[in-house]
C-alpha positions as CSV (number, residue, x, y, z in Angstrom):
1,X,-2.4,-73.8,38.6
2,X,-0.2,-72.6,35.7
3,X,0.5,-76.2,34.7
4,X,-3.2,-76.9,34.6
5,X,-4.0,-73.7,32.6
6,X,-1.2,-74.5,30.2
7,X,-2.9,-77.8,29.3
8,X,-6.1,-76.1,28.3
9,X,-7.4,-75.8,24.8
10,X,-8.8,-72.5,23.5
11,X,-8.3,-70.7,26.8
12,X,-6.5,-67.4,27.2
13,X,-5.3,-66.6,30.7
14,X,-3.2,-64.0,32.4
15,X,-1.1,-64.3,35.5
16,X,-1.1,-61.2,37.8
17,X,1.6,-61.2,40.5
18,X,0.7,-59.3,43.7
19,X,3.6,-57.0,44.6
20,X,4.9,-56.9,41.0
21,X,1.9,-56.4,38.6
22,X,-0.4,-54.9,41.3
23,X,0.2,-53.7,44.8
24,X,-1.2,-55.7,47.7
25,X,-3.3,-52.6,48.6
26,X,-4.8,-52.3,45.1
27,X,-5.5,-56.0,44.9
28,X,-7.2,-56.0,48.4
29,X,-9.3,-53.0,47.3
30,X,-10.3,-54.6,44.1
31,X,-10.9,-58.1,45.6
32,X,-11.9,-57.5,49.3
33,X,-13.3,-61.1,49.8
34,X,-10.1,-62.9,48.6
35,X,-8.8,-65.0,51.5
36,X,-6.1,-67.0,49.5
37,X,-4.2,-67.2,46.3
38,X,-4.1,-68.4,43.6
39,X,-7.4,-66.6,42.9
40,X,-8.9,-67.6,39.6
41,X,-11.8,-65.9,37.8
42,X,-13.4,-67.8,34.8
43,X,-16.2,-65.9,33.0
44,X,-16.7,-63.6,36.0
45,X,-17.0,-66.5,38.4
46,X,-14.5,-66.9,41.3
47,X,-12.7,-70.2,41.9
48,X,-10.5,-70.3,45.0
49,X,-8.9,-73.8,44.7
50,X,-7.2,-75.7,41.9
51,X,-9.7,-78.5,42.3
52,X,-12.6,-76.2,41.6
53,X,-10.8,-74.8,38.5
54,X,-9.9,-78.3,37.3
55,X,-13.5,-79.4,37.7
56,X,-14.8,-76.4,35.8
57,X,-12.3,-76.9,33.0
58,X,-13.1,-80.6,32.7
59,X,-16.9,-79.9,32.7
60,X,-16.4,-77.4,29.9
61,X,-14.2,-79.8,27.9
62,X,-11.3,-77.3,28.0
63,X,-8.8,-79.7,29.5
64,X,-8.5,-83.5,29.6
65,X,-7.7,-85.5,32.7
66,X,-4.0,-86.5,33.1
67,X,-3.3,-90.0,31.8
68,X,-0.6,-90.9,34.3
């Protein structure tokens, strides 16, 4: 996920590490429906897989497909 986000243009993102930046209890309280991580929120919309994040970023023209 970080590699994908690092390839974006004009996108600011923040990594939050459960257990370091936020306790598991606080994270669970704030995001009770999360079943897996990474958990990505783009403009308030939740994306639970790297494929869905990549699709969204491609649709918005914020990242290009790899050439390899």
